[in-house]
Structures are given as structure tokens and as C-alpha cells.
MARPA-119233 format. One record per residue: chain; residue number from 1; x, y, z of N, C-alpha, C in turn; residue in one letter. Coordinates in Angstrom, 1 decimal. Layout:
BEGIN
<atom><chain>A</chain><n>NUM</n><n_xx>X</n_xx><n_yy>Y</n_yy><n_zz>Z</n_zz><ca_xx>X</ca_xx><ca_yy>Y</ca_yy><ca_zz>Z</ca_zz><c_xx>X</c_xx><c_yy>Y</c_yy><c_zz>Z</c_zz><res>A</res></atom>
...
***
This chain:
BEGIN
<atom><chain>A</chain><n>1</n><n_xx>114.6</n_xx><n_yy>-17.5</n_yy><n_zz>199.2</n_zz><ca_xx>115.8</ca_xx><ca_yy>-17.3</ca_yy><ca_zz>198.3</ca_zz><c_xx>116.0</c_xx><c_yy>-18.6</c_yy><c_zz>197.5</c_zz><res>M</res></atom>
<atom><chain>A</chain><n>2</n><n_xx>116.3</n_xx><n_yy>-18.4</n_yy><n_zz>196.3</n_zz><ca_xx>116.6</ca_xx><ca_yy>-19.6</ca_yy><ca_zz>195.4</ca_zz><c_xx>118.1</c_xx><c_yy>-19.9</c_yy><c_zz>195.5</c_zz><res>V</res></atom>
<atom><chain>A</chain><n>3</n><n_xx>118.4</n_xx><n_yy>-21.1</n_yy><n_zz>195.8</n_zz><ca_xx>119.8</ca_xx><ca_yy>-21.5</ca_yy><ca_zz>196.0</ca_zz><c_xx>120.2</c_xx><c_yy>-22.5</c_yy><c_zz>195.0</c_zz><res>K</res></atom>
<atom><chain>A</chain><n>4</n><n_xx>121.5</n_xx><n_yy>-22.9</n_yy><n_zz>195.1</n_zz><ca_xx>122.1</ca_xx><ca_yy>-23.9</ca_yy><ca_zz>194.2</ca_zz><c_xx>121.4</c_xx><c_yy>-25.2</c_yy><c_zz>194.2</c_zz><res>E</res></atom>
<atom><chain>A</chain><n>5</n><n_xx>120.7</n_xx><n_yy>-25.6</n_yy><n_zz>195.3</n_zz><ca_xx>120.0</ca_xx><ca_yy>-26.9</ca_yy><ca_zz>195.3</ca_zz><c_xx>118.7</c_xx><c_yy>-26.9</c_yy><c_zz>194.4</c_zz><res>N</res></atom>
<atom><chain>A</chain><n>6</n><n_xx>118.4</n_xx><n_yy>-25.8</n_yy><n_zz>193.8</n_zz><ca_xx>117.3</ca_xx><ca_yy>-25.8</ca_yy><ca_zz>192.8</ca_zz><c_xx>117.9</c_xx><c_yy>-25.3</c_yy><c_zz>191.4</c_zz><res>Q</res></atom>
<atom><chain>A</chain><n>7</n><n_xx>118.8</n_xx><n_yy>-26.1</n_yy><n_zz>190.9</n_zz><ca_xx>119.6</ca_xx><ca_yy>-25.6</ca_yy><ca_zz>189.7</ca_zz><c_xx>118.8</c_xx><c_yy>-25.2</c_yy><c_zz>188.5</c_zz><res>P</res></atom>
<atom><chain>A</chain><n>8</n><n_xx>117.8</n_xx><n_yy>-26.0</n_yy><n_zz>188.2</n_zz><ca_xx>117.0</ca_xx><ca_yy>-25.6</ca_yy><ca_zz>187.0</ca_zz><c_xx>116.3</c_xx><c_yy>-24.3</c_yy><c_zz>187.2</c_zz><res>D</res></atom>
<atom><chain>A</chain><n>9</n><n_xx>115.6</n_xx><n_yy>-24.1</n_yy><n_zz>188.3</n_zz><ca_xx>115.0</ca_xx><ca_yy>-22.8</ca_yy><ca_zz>188.6</ca_zz><c_xx>116.0</c_xx><c_yy>-21.7</c_yy><c_zz>188.6</c_zz><res>L</res></atom>
<atom><chain>A</chain><n>10</n><n_xx>117.1</n_xx><n_yy>-21.9</n_yy><n_zz>189.2</n_zz><ca_xx>118.1</ca_xx><ca_yy>-20.8</ca_yy><ca_zz>189.3</ca_zz><c_xx>118.6</c_xx><c_yy>-20.5</c_yy><c_zz>187.9</c_zz><res>L</res></atom>
<atom><chain>A</chain><n>11</n><n_xx>118.8</n_xx><n_yy>-21.4</n_yy><n_zz>187.1</n_zz><ca_xx>119.3</ca_xx><ca_yy>-21.2</ca_yy><ca_zz>185.7</ca_zz><c_xx>118.2</c_xx><c_yy>-20.4</c_yy><c_zz>184.9</c_zz><res>D</res></atom>
<atom><chain>A</chain><n>12</n><n_xx>116.9</n_xx><n_yy>-20.7</n_yy><n_zz>185.1</n_zz><ca_xx>115.8</ca_xx><ca_yy>-20.0</ca_yy><ca_zz>184.5</ca_zz><c_xx>115.8</c_xx><c_yy>-18.5</c_yy><c_zz>184.9</c_zz><res>D</res></atom>
<atom><chain>A</chain><n>13</n><n_xx>116.0</n_xx><n_yy>-18.4</n_yy><n_zz>186.2</n_zz><ca_xx>116.0</ca_xx><ca_yy>-17.0</ca_yy><ca_zz>186.8</ca_zz><c_xx>117.1</c_xx><c_yy>-16.2</c_yy><c_zz>186.2</c_zz><res>I</res></atom>
<atom><chain>A</chain><n>14</n><n_xx>118.3</n_xx><n_yy>-16.8</n_yy><n_zz>186.3</n_zz><ca_xx>119.5</ca_xx><ca_yy>-16.0</ca_yy><ca_zz>185.7</ca_zz><c_xx>119.3</c_xx><c_yy>-15.7</c_yy><c_zz>184.3</c_zz><res>R</res></atom>
<atom><chain>A</chain><n>15</n><n_xx>118.7</n_xx><n_yy>-16.6</n_yy><n_zz>183.5</n_zz><ca_xx>118.4</ca_xx><ca_yy>-16.3</ca_yy><ca_zz>182.1</ca_zz><c_xx>117.4</c_xx><c_yy>-15.2</c_yy><c_zz>181.9</c_zz><res>D</res></atom>
<atom><chain>A</chain><n>16</n><n_xx>116.5</n_xx><n_yy>-15.2</n_yy><n_zz>182.8</n_zz><ca_xx>115.4</ca_xx><ca_yy>-14.1</ca_yy><ca_zz>182.7</ca_zz><c_xx>116.1</c_xx><c_yy>-12.8</c_yy><c_zz>182.9</c_zz><res>S</res></atom>
<atom><chain>A</chain><n>17</n><n_xx>117.0</n_xx><n_yy>-12.7</n_yy><n_zz>183.9</n_zz><ca_xx>117.7</ca_xx><ca_yy>-11.4</ca_yy><ca_zz>184.1</ca_zz><c_xx>118.6</c_xx><c_yy>-11.0</c_yy><c_zz>183.0</c_zz><res>F</res></atom>
<atom><chain>A</chain><n>18</n><n_xx>119.1</n_xx><n_yy>-12.0</n_yy><n_zz>182.3</n_zz><ca_xx>120.0</ca_xx><ca_yy>-11.6</ca_yy><ca_zz>181.1</ca_zz><c_xx>119.1</c_xx><c_yy>-11.2</c_yy><c_zz>179.9</c_zz><res>K</res></atom>
<atom><chain>A</chain><n>19</n><n_xx>118.0</n_xx><n_yy>-11.8</n_yy><n_zz>179.7</n_zz><ca_xx>117.2</ca_xx><ca_yy>-11.6</ca_yy><ca_zz>178.5</ca_zz><c_xx>116.0</c_xx><c_yy>-10.7</c_yy><c_zz>178.5</c_zz><res>M</res></atom>
<atom><chain>A</chain><n>20</n><n_xx>115.4</n_xx><n_yy>-10.5</n_yy><n_zz>179.7</n_zz><ca_xx>114.2</ca_xx><ca_yy>-9.8</ca_yy><ca_zz>179.8</ca_zz><c_xx>114.4</c_xx><c_yy>-8.4</c_yy><c_zz>180.4</c_zz><res>L</res></atom>
<atom><chain>A</chain><n>21</n><n_xx>113.4</n_xx><n_yy>-7.5</n_yy><n_zz>180.0</n_zz><ca_xx>113.4</ca_xx><ca_yy>-6.2</ca_yy><ca_zz>180.6</ca_zz><c_xx>112.9</c_xx><c_yy>-6.2</c_yy><c_zz>182.1</c_zz><res>E</res></atom>
<atom><chain>A</chain><n>22</n><n_xx>113.5</n_xx><n_yy>-5.4</n_yy><n_zz>182.9</n_zz><ca_xx>113.1</ca_xx><ca_yy>-5.3</ca_yy><ca_zz>184.3</ca_zz><c_xx>112.0</c_xx><c_yy>-4.3</c_yy><c_zz>184.4</c_zz><res>H</res></atom>
<atom><chain>A</chain><n>23</n><n_xx>111.1</n_xx><n_yy>-4.6</n_yy><n_zz>185.5</n_zz><ca_xx>110.0</ca_xx><ca_yy>-3.8</ca_yy><ca_zz>185.7</ca_zz><c_xx>110.3</c_xx><c_yy>-2.6</c_yy><c_zz>186.7</c_zz><res>D</res></atom>
<atom><chain>A</chain><n>24</n><n_xx>111.2</n_xx><n_yy>-2.9</n_yy><n_zz>187.6</n_zz><ca_xx>111.5</ca_xx><ca_yy>-1.9</ca_yy><ca_zz>188.6</ca_zz><c_xx>113.0</c_xx><c_yy>-2.1</c_yy><c_zz>189.1</c_zz><res>D</res></atom>
<atom><chain>A</chain><n>25</n><n_xx>113.5</n_xx><n_yy>-1.0</n_yy><n_zz>189.6</n_zz><ca_xx>114.9</ca_xx><ca_yy>-1.1</ca_yy><ca_zz>190.0</ca_zz><c_xx>115.1</c_xx><c_yy>0.0</c_yy><c_zz>191.1</c_zz><res>F</res></atom>
<atom><chain>A</chain><n>26</n><n_xx>115.9</n_xx><n_yy>-0.4</n_yy><n_zz>192.2</n_zz><ca_xx>116.2</ca_xx><ca_yy>0.5</ca_yy><ca_zz>193.2</ca_zz><c_xx>117.6</c_xx><c_yy>0.3</c_yy><c_zz>193.7</c_zz><res>I</res></atom>
<atom><chain>A</chain><n>27</n><n_xx>118.3</n_xx><n_yy>1.3</n_yy><n_zz>194.0</n_zz><ca_xx>119.7</ca_xx><ca_yy>1.2</ca_yy><ca_zz>194.5</ca_zz><c_xx>119.8</c_xx><c_yy>1.9</c_yy><c_zz>195.9</c_zz><res>E</res></atom>
<atom><chain>A</chain><n>28</n><n_xx>120.5</n_xx><n_yy>1.3</n_yy><n_zz>196.8</n_zz><ca_xx>120.6</ca_xx><ca_yy>2.0</ca_yy><ca_zz>198.1</ca_zz><c_xx>122.1</c_xx><c_yy>2.0</c_yy><c_zz>198.5</c_zz><res>S</res></atom>
<atom><chain>A</chain><n>29</n><n_xx>122.5</n_xx><n_yy>3.0</n_yy><n_zz>199.3</n_zz><ca_xx>123.8</ca_xx><ca_yy>3.1</ca_yy><ca_zz>199.8</ca_zz><c_xx>123.8</c_xx><c_yy>3.2</c_yy><c_zz>201.3</c_zz><res>L</res></atom>
<atom><chain>A</chain><n>30</n><n_xx>124.6</n_xx><n_yy>2.5</n_yy><n_zz>202.0</n_zz><ca_xx>124.6</ca_xx><ca_yy>2.5</ca_yy><ca_zz>203.4</ca_zz><c_xx>126.0</c_xx><c_yy>2.5</c_yy><c_zz>203.9</c_zz><res>D</res></atom>
<atom><chain>A</chain><n>31</n><n_xx>126.3</n_xx><n_yy>3.3</n_yy><n_zz>204.9</n_zz><ca_xx>127.7</ca_xx><ca_yy>3.3</ca_yy><ca_zz>205.4</ca_zz><c_xx>127.7</c_xx><c_yy>3.4</c_yy><c_zz>206.9</c_zz><res>F</res></atom>
<atom><chain>A</chain><n>32</n><n_xx>128.7</n_xx><n_yy>2.9</n_yy><n_zz>207.5</n_zz><ca_xx>128.9</ca_xx><ca_yy>2.9</ca_yy><ca_zz>208.9</ca_zz><c_xx>129.7</c_xx><c_yy>1.7</c_yy><c_zz>209.4</c_zz><res>G</res></atom>
<atom><chain>A</chain><n>33</n><n_xx>130.2</n_xx><n_yy>1.7</n_yy><n_zz>210.6</n_zz><ca_xx>130.9</ca_xx><ca_yy>0.6</ca_yy><ca_zz>211.1</ca_zz><c_xx>132.1</c_xx><c_yy>0.2</c_yy><c_zz>210.3</c_zz><res>H</res></atom>
<atom><chain>A</chain><n>34</n><n_xx>132.7</n_xx><n_yy>1.1</n_yy><n_zz>209.6</n_zz><ca_xx>133.9</ca_xx><ca_yy>0.9</ca_yy><ca_zz>208.8</ca_zz><c_xx>133.7</c_xx><c_yy>0.2</c_yy><c_zz>207.5</c_zz><res>G</res></atom>
<atom><chain>A</chain><n>35</n><n_xx>132.5</n_xx><n_yy>0.3</n_yy><n_zz>206.9</n_zz><ca_xx>132.2</ca_xx><ca_yy>-0.3</ca_yy><ca_zz>205.6</ca_zz><c_xx>131.2</c_xx><c_yy>0.6</c_yy><c_zz>204.9</c_zz><res>R</res></atom>
<atom><chain>A</chain><n>36</n><n_xx>131.2</n_xx><n_yy>0.4</n_yy><n_zz>203.6</n_zz><ca_xx>130.3</ca_xx><ca_yy>1.1</ca_yy><ca_zz>202.7</ca_zz><c_xx>129.6</c_xx><c_yy>-0.1</c_yy><c_zz>201.9</c_zz><res>I</res></atom>
<atom><chain>A</chain><n>37</n><n_xx>128.2</n_xx><n_yy>-0.1</n_yy><n_zz>201.9</n_zz><ca_xx>127.5</ca_xx><ca_yy>-1.2</ca_yy><ca_zz>201.3</ca_zz><c_xx>126.5</c_xx><c_yy>-0.6</c_yy><c_zz>200.3</c_zz><res>K</res></atom>
<atom><chain>A</chain><n>38</n><n_xx>126.5</n_xx><n_yy>-1.1</n_yy><n_zz>199.1</n_zz><ca_xx>125.5</ca_xx><ca_yy>-0.7</ca_yy><ca_zz>198.1</ca_zz><c_xx>124.7</c_xx><c_yy>-2.0</c_yy><c_zz>197.8</c_zz><res>T</res></atom>
<atom><chain>A</chain><n>39</n><n_xx>123.4</n_xx><n_yy>-1.7</n_yy><n_zz>197.5</n_zz><ca_xx>122.5</ca_xx><ca_yy>-2.8</ca_yy><ca_zz>197.1</ca_zz><c_xx>121.7</c_xx><c_yy>-2.3</c_yy><c_zz>195.9</c_zz><res>R</res></atom>
<atom><chain>A</chain><n>40</n><n_xx>121.6</n_xx><n_yy>-3.3</n_yy><n_zz>195.0</n_zz><ca_xx>120.8</ca_xx><ca_yy>-3.0</ca_yy><ca_zz>193.8</ca_zz><c_xx>119.7</c_xx><c_yy>-4.1</c_yy><c_zz>193.7</c_zz><res>K</res></atom>
<atom><chain>A</chain><n>41</n><n_xx>118.5</n_xx><n_yy>-3.7</n_yy><n_zz>193.7</n_zz><ca_xx>117.4</ca_xx><ca_yy>-4.6</ca_yy><ca_zz>193.6</ca_zz><c_xx>116.7</c_xx><c_yy>-4.4</c_yy><c_zz>192.3</c_zz><res>C</res></atom>
<atom><chain>A</chain><n>42</n><n_xx>116.5</n_xx><n_yy>-5.5</n_yy><n_zz>191.5</n_zz><ca_xx>115.8</ca_xx><ca_yy>-5.5</ca_yy><ca_zz>190.2</ca_zz><c_xx>114.6</c_xx><c_yy>-6.5</c_yy><c_zz>190.3</c_zz><res>V</res></atom>
<atom><chain>A</chain><n>43</n><n_xx>113.5</n_xx><n_yy>-6.1</n_yy><n_zz>189.8</n_zz><ca_xx>112.3</ca_xx><ca_yy>-6.9</ca_yy><ca_zz>189.8</ca_zz><c_xx>111.8</c_xx><c_yy>-7.2</c_yy><c_zz>188.3</c_zz><res>V</res></atom>
<atom><chain>A</chain><n>44</n><n_xx>111.5</n_xx><n_yy>-8.4</n_yy><n_zz>188.0</n_zz><ca_xx>110.9</ca_xx><ca_yy>-8.8</ca_yy><ca_zz>186.7</ca_zz><c_xx>109.6</c_xx><c_yy>-9.5</c_yy><c_zz>187.0</c_zz><res>I</res></atom>
<atom><chain>A</chain><n>45</n><n_xx>108.6</n_xx><n_yy>-9.1</n_yy><n_zz>186.3</n_zz><ca_xx>107.3</ca_xx><ca_yy>-9.8</ca_yy><ca_zz>186.4</ca_zz><c_xx>107.0</c_xx><c_yy>-10.8</c_yy><c_zz>185.2</c_zz><res>S</res></atom>
<atom><chain>A</chain><n>46</n><n_xx>107.8</n_xx><n_yy>-10.7</n_yy><n_zz>184.2</n_zz><ca_xx>107.7</ca_xx><ca_yy>-11.6</ca_yy><ca_zz>183.0</ca_zz><c_xx>108.3</c_xx><c_yy>-13.0</c_yy><c_zz>183.4</c_zz><res>D</res></atom>
<atom><chain>A</chain><n>47</n><n_xx>107.5</n_xx><n_yy>-14.0</n_yy><n_zz>183.5</n_zz><ca_xx>107.9</ca_xx><ca_yy>-15.3</ca_yy><ca_zz>183.9</ca_zz><c_xx>108.0</c_xx><c_yy>-16.3</c_yy><c_zz>182.7</c_zz><res>L</res></atom>
<atom><chain>A</chain><n>48</n><n_xx>108.1</n_xx><n_yy>-15.7</n_yy><n_zz>181.5</n_zz><ca_xx>108.0</ca_xx><ca_yy>-16.6</ca_yy><ca_zz>180.3</ca_zz><c_xx>109.2</c_xx><c_yy>-17.5</c_yy><c_zz>180.2</c_zz><res>S</res></atom>
<atom><chain>A</chain><n>49</n><n_xx>110.3</n_xx><n_yy>-17.2</n_yy><n_zz>180.8</n_zz><ca_xx>111.5</ca_xx><ca_yy>-18.1</ca_yy><ca_zz>180.7</ca_zz><c_xx>111.6</c_xx><c_yy>-19.2</c_yy><c_zz>181.8</c_zz><res>L</res></atom>
<atom><chain>A</chain><n>50</n><n_xx>110.6</n_xx><n_yy>-19.2</n_yy><n_zz>182.7</n_zz><ca_xx>110.6</ca_xx><ca_yy>-20.2</ca_yy><ca_zz>183.7</ca_zz><c_xx>110.0</c_xx><c_yy>-21.5</c_yy><c_zz>183.1</c_zz><res>I</res></atom>
<atom><chain>A</chain><n>51</n><n_xx>110.8</n_xx><n_yy>-22.5</n_yy><n_zz>182.9</n_zz><ca_xx>110.4</ca_xx><ca_yy>-23.7</ca_yy><ca_zz>182.1</ca_zz><c_xx>109.3</c_xx><c_yy>-24.5</c_yy><c_zz>182.8</c_zz><res>E</res></atom>
<atom><chain>A</chain><n>52</n><n_xx>109.2</n_xx><n_yy>-24.6</n_yy><n_zz>184.1</n_zz><ca_xx>108.2</ca_xx><ca_yy>-25.4</ca_yy><ca_zz>184.7</ca_zz><c_xx>107.4</c_xx><c_yy>-24.6</c_yy><c_zz>185.7</c_zz><res>K</res></atom>
<atom><chain>A</chain><n>53</n><n_xx>106.6</n_xx><n_yy>-23.7</n_yy><n_zz>185.2</n_zz><ca_xx>105.9</ca_xx><ca_yy>-22.8</ca_yy><ca_zz>186.1</ca_zz><c_xx>104.9</c_xx><c_yy>-23.5</c_yy><c_zz>187.0</c_zz><res>P</res></atom>
<atom><chain>A</chain><n>54</n><n_xx>104.4</n_xx><n_yy>-24.6</n_yy><n_zz>186.6</n_zz><ca_xx>103.5</ca_xx><ca_yy>-25.4</ca_yy><ca_zz>187.5</ca_zz><c_xx>104.1</c_xx><c_yy>-25.8</c_yy><c_zz>188.8</c_zz><res>T</res></atom>
<atom><chain>A</chain><n>55</n><n_xx>105.4</n_xx><n_yy>-25.9</n_yy><n_zz>188.8</n_zz><ca_xx>106.1</ca_xx><ca_yy>-26.3</ca_yy><ca_zz>190.1</ca_zz><c_xx>106.1</c_xx><c_yy>-25.1</c_yy><c_zz>191.0</c_zz><res>L</res></atom>
<atom><chain>A</chain><n>56</n><n_xx>105.9</n_xx><n_yy>-23.9</n_yy><n_zz>190.5</n_zz><ca_xx>106.0</ca_xx><ca_yy>-22.7</ca_yy><ca_zz>191.4</ca_zz><c_xx>104.7</c_xx><c_yy>-21.9</c_yy><c_zz>191.2</c_zz><res>W</res></atom>
<atom><chain>A</chain><n>57</n><n_xx>103.6</n_xx><n_yy>-22.4</n_yy><n_zz>191.6</n_zz><ca_xx>102.3</ca_xx><ca_yy>-21.8</ca_yy><ca_zz>191.4</ca_zz><c_xx>102.1</c_xx><c_yy>-20.4</c_yy><c_zz>192.0</c_zz><res>K</res></atom>
<atom><chain>A</chain><n>58</n><n_xx>102.7</n_xx><n_yy>-20.2</n_yy><n_zz>193.1</n_zz><ca_xx>102.6</ca_xx><ca_yy>-18.8</ca_yy><ca_zz>193.7</ca_zz><c_xx>103.6</c_xx><c_yy>-17.8</c_yy><c_zz>193.2</c_zz><res>S</res></atom>
<atom><chain>A</chain><n>59</n><n_xx>104.4</n_xx><n_yy>-18.2</n_yy><n_zz>192.3</n_zz><ca_xx>105.5</ca_xx><ca_yy>-17.3</ca_yy><ca_zz>191.8</ca_zz><c_xx>104.8</c_xx><c_yy>-16.2</c_yy><c_zz>190.9</c_zz><res>L</res></atom>
<atom><chain>A</chain><n>60</n><n_xx>105.1</n_xx><n_yy>-14.9</n_yy><n_zz>191.3</n_zz><ca_xx>104.5</ca_xx><ca_yy>-13.8</ca_yy><ca_zz>190.6</ca_zz><c_xx>105.5</c_xx><c_yy>-12.9</c_yy><c_zz>190.0</c_zz><res>T</res></atom>
<atom><chain>A</chain><n>61</n><n_xx>106.8</n_xx><n_yy>-12.9</n_yy><n_zz>190.5</n_zz><ca_xx>107.8</ca_xx><ca_yy>-12.1</ca_yy><ca_zz>190.0</ca_zz><c_xx>109.2</c_xx><c_yy>-12.7</c_yy><c_zz>190.4</c_zz><res>C</res></atom>
<atom><chain>A</chain><n>62</n><n_xx>110.2</n_xx><n_yy>-12.1</n_yy><n_zz>189.8</n_zz><ca_xx>111.6</ca_xx><ca_yy>-12.6</ca_yy><ca_zz>190.1</ca_zz><c_xx>112.3</c_xx><c_yy>-11.3</c_yy><c_zz>190.6</c_zz><res>L</res></atom>
<atom><chain>A</chain><n>63</n><n_xx>113.2</n_xx><n_yy>-11.6</n_yy><n_zz>191.6</n_zz><ca_xx>113.9</ca_xx><ca_yy>-10.5</ca_yy><ca_zz>192.3</ca_zz><c_xx>115.4</c_xx><c_yy>-10.9</c_yy><c_zz>192.3</c_zz><res>V</res></atom>
<atom><chain>A</chain><n>64</n><n_xx>116.2</n_xx><n_yy>-9.9</n_yy><n_zz>191.9</n_zz><ca_xx>117.7</ca_xx><ca_yy>-10.1</ca_yy><ca_zz>192.1</ca_zz><c_xx>118.2</c_xx><c_yy>-9.0</c_yy><c_zz>193.0</c_zz><res>R</res></atom>
<atom><chain>A</chain><n>65</n><n_xx>119.0</n_xx><n_yy>-9.3</n_yy><n_zz>194.0</n_zz><ca_xx>119.6</ca_xx><ca_yy>-8.4</ca_yy><ca_zz>194.9</ca_zz><c_xx>121.1</c_xx><c_yy>-8.5</c_yy><c_zz>194.8</c_zz><res>V</res></atom>
<atom><chain>A</chain><n>66</n><n_xx>121.8</n_xx><n_yy>-7.5</n_yy><n_zz>194.3</n_zz><ca_xx>123.2</ca_xx><ca_yy>-7.5</ca_yy><ca_zz>194.2</ca_zz><c_xx>123.8</c_xx><c_yy>-6.6</c_yy><c_zz>195.3</c_zz><res>E</res></atom>
<atom><chain>A</chain><n>67</n><n_xx>124.6</n_xx><n_yy>-7.2</n_yy><n_zz>196.2</n_zz><ca_xx>125.2</ca_xx><ca_yy>-6.4</ca_yy><ca_zz>197.3</ca_zz><c_xx>126.7</c_xx><c_yy>-6.3</c_yy><c_zz>197.1</c_zz><res>S</res></atom>
<atom><chain>A</chain><n>68</n><n_xx>127.2</n_xx><n_yy>-5.2</n_yy><n_zz>197.4</n_zz><ca_xx>128.7</ca_xx><ca_yy>-5.0</ca_yy><ca_zz>197.4</ca_zz><c_xx>129.1</c_xx><c_yy>-4.3</c_yy><c_zz>198.7</c_zz><res>E</res></atom>
<atom><chain>A</chain><n>69</n><n_xx>130.0</n_xx><n_yy>-4.8</n_yy><n_zz>199.4</n_zz><ca_xx>130.5</ca_xx><ca_yy>-4.3</ca_yy><ca_zz>200.6</ca_zz><c_xx>132.0</c_xx><c_yy>-3.9</c_yy><c_zz>200.5</c_zz><res>R</res></atom>
<atom><chain>A</chain><n>70</n><n_xx>132.3</n_xx><n_yy>-2.7</n_yy><n_zz>200.8</n_zz><ca_xx>133.7</ca_xx><ca_yy>-2.3</ca_yy><ca_zz>200.8</ca_zz><c_xx>134.1</c_xx><c_yy>-2.1</c_yy><c_zz>202.3</c_zz><res>Y</res></atom>
<atom><chain>A</chain><n>71</n><n_xx>135.1</n_xx><n_yy>-2.8</n_yy><n_zz>202.7</n_zz><ca_xx>135.6</ca_xx><ca_yy>-2.7</ca_yy><ca_zz>204.1</ca_zz><c_xx>136.8</c_xx><c_yy>-1.7</c_yy><c_zz>204.1</c_zz><res>L</res></atom>
<atom><chain>A</chain><n>72</n><n_xx>136.6</n_xx><n_yy>-0.6</n_yy><n_zz>204.8</n_zz><ca_xx>137.6</ca_xx><ca_yy>0.5</ca_yy><ca_zz>204.8</ca_zz><c_xx>139.0</c_xx><c_yy>0.0</c_yy><c_zz>205.4</c_zz><res>K</res></atom>
<atom><chain>A</chain><n>73</n><n_xx>139.0</n_xx><n_yy>-0.7</n_yy><n_zz>206.4</n_zz><ca_xx>140.2</ca_xx><ca_yy>-1.0</ca_yy><ca_zz>207.1</ca_zz><c_xx>141.1</c_xx><c_yy>-2.0</c_yy><c_zz>206.3</c_zz><res>T</res></atom>
<atom><chain>A</chain><n>74</n><n_xx>140.5</n_xx><n_yy>-2.9</n_yy><n_zz>205.6</n_zz><ca_xx>141.3</ca_xx><ca_yy>-3.9</ca_yy><ca_zz>204.8</ca_zz><c_xx>141.3</c_xx><c_yy>-3.5</c_yy><c_zz>203.3</c_zz><res>S</res></atom>
<atom><chain>A</chain><n>75</n><n_xx>140.5</n_xx><n_yy>-2.5</n_yy><n_zz>202.9</n_zz><ca_xx>140.3</ca_xx><ca_yy>-2.1</ca_yy><ca_zz>201.5</ca_zz><c_xx>139.9</c_xx><c_yy>-3.3</c_yy><c_zz>200.7</c_zz><res>E</res></atom>
<atom><chain>A</chain><n>76</n><n_xx>139.1</n_xx><n_yy>-4.2</n_yy><n_zz>201.2</n_zz><ca_xx>138.6</ca_xx><ca_yy>-5.3</ca_yy><ca_zz>200.6</ca_zz><c_xx>137.1</c_xx><c_yy>-5.1</c_yy><c_zz>200.1</c_zz><res>E</res></atom>
<atom><chain>A</chain><n>77</n><n_xx>136.8</n_xx><n_yy>-5.6</n_yy><n_zz>198.9</n_zz><ca_xx>135.4</ca_xx><ca_yy>-5.5</ca_yy><ca_zz>198.4</ca_zz><c_xx>134.9</c_xx><c_yy>-6.9</c_yy><c_zz>198.3</c_zz><res>T</res></atom>
<atom><chain>A</chain><n>78</n><n_xx>133.7</n_xx><n_yy>-7.1</n_yy><n_zz>198.9</n_zz><ca_xx>133.0</ca_xx><ca_yy>-8.4</ca_yy><ca_zz>198.8</ca_zz><c_xx>131.7</c_xx><c_yy>-8.2</c_yy><c_zz>198.0</c_zz><res>Q</res></atom>
<atom><chain>A</chain><n>79</n><n_xx>131.4</n_xx><n_yy>-9.1</n_yy><n_zz>197.2</n_zz><ca_xx>130.2</ca_xx><ca_yy>-9.1</ca_yy><ca_zz>196.3</ca_zz><c_xx>129.3</c_xx><c_yy>-10.3</c_yy><c_zz>196.5</c_zz><res>S</res></atom>
<atom><chain>A</chain><n>80</n><n_xx>128.0</n_xx><n_yy>-10.1</n_yy><n_zz>196.4</n_zz><ca_xx>127.1</ca_xx><ca_yy>-11.2</ca_yy><ca_zz>196.5</ca_zz><c_xx>125.8</c_xx><c_yy>-10.9</c_yy><c_zz>195.7</c_zz><res>E</res></atom>
<atom><chain>A</chain><n>81</n><n_xx>125.3</n_xx><n_yy>-12.0</n_yy><n_zz>195.0</n_zz><ca_xx>124.1</ca_xx><ca_yy>-11.9</ca_yy><ca_zz>194.3</ca_zz><c_xx>123.1</c_xx><c_yy>-12.9</c_yy><c_zz>194.8</c_zz><res>T</res></atom>
<atom><chain>A</chain><n>82</n><n_xx>121.9</n_xx><n_yy>-12.5</n_yy><n_zz>195.1</n_zz><ca_xx>120.8</ca_xx><ca_yy>-13.4</ca_yy><ca_zz>195.6</ca_zz><c_xx>119.6</c_xx><c_yy>-13.3</c_yy><c_zz>194.7</c_zz><res>Q</res></atom>
<atom><chain>A</chain><n>83</n><n_xx>118.9</n_xx><n_yy>-14.4</n_yy><n_zz>194.6</n_zz><ca_xx>117.7</ca_xx><ca_yy>-14.4</ca_yy><ca_zz>193.7</ca_zz><c_xx>116.5</c_xx><c_yy>-14.8</c_yy><c_zz>194.6</c_zz><res>Y</res></atom>
<atom><chain>A</chain><n>84</n><n_xx>115.4</n_xx><n_yy>-14.2</n_yy><n_zz>194.4</n_zz><ca_xx>114.2</ca_xx><ca_yy>-14.6</ca_yy><ca_zz>195.1</ca_zz><c_xx>113.0</c_xx><c_yy>-14.7</c_yy><c_zz>194.1</c_zz><res>Y</res></atom>
***
């Protein structure tokens, strides 16, 4: 997972998802234990916006996973986005 401690790479990845076409997309829905969770996974193989590709030699694609969890008891929605 790419985290905030790699700010340049994270910015490049976020830009890629804003500007480039995705190659694949899948969405899933899971429910139980008092919550409903949706996940959206998007894959991009175009690495043209990664500014220093030599630092990431084994990088072949970019992945974004957006998760949203709805807690039925509190009616609270939690969201998270992760990049790989």
C-alpha cells in the first residue's frame, strides 16, 4: 500500500486516476454484523504519469480501492481510499 510517507509517488498515482482511463473495475457489496460495506477496485496499467519509474522497477499497474462502510446501529458512514 502506498502511504503518505511516499508523497511524490502518492501524488503521481492520484493524478493517474484523475487523468487516465482505467483498464478494469469491479465493485462488491458485503453485509452482515450490523453493517453494509461496498468496495470499488479500479486498475490502471498506464504508468506514464509516474515521474520516477526507475525507483519502482517492479511496478506494473496502479490499484485504487475505495471502501464505504455503513453502520446500521449508528447510521454512520465511513469512507476510505487506498492505493497500491
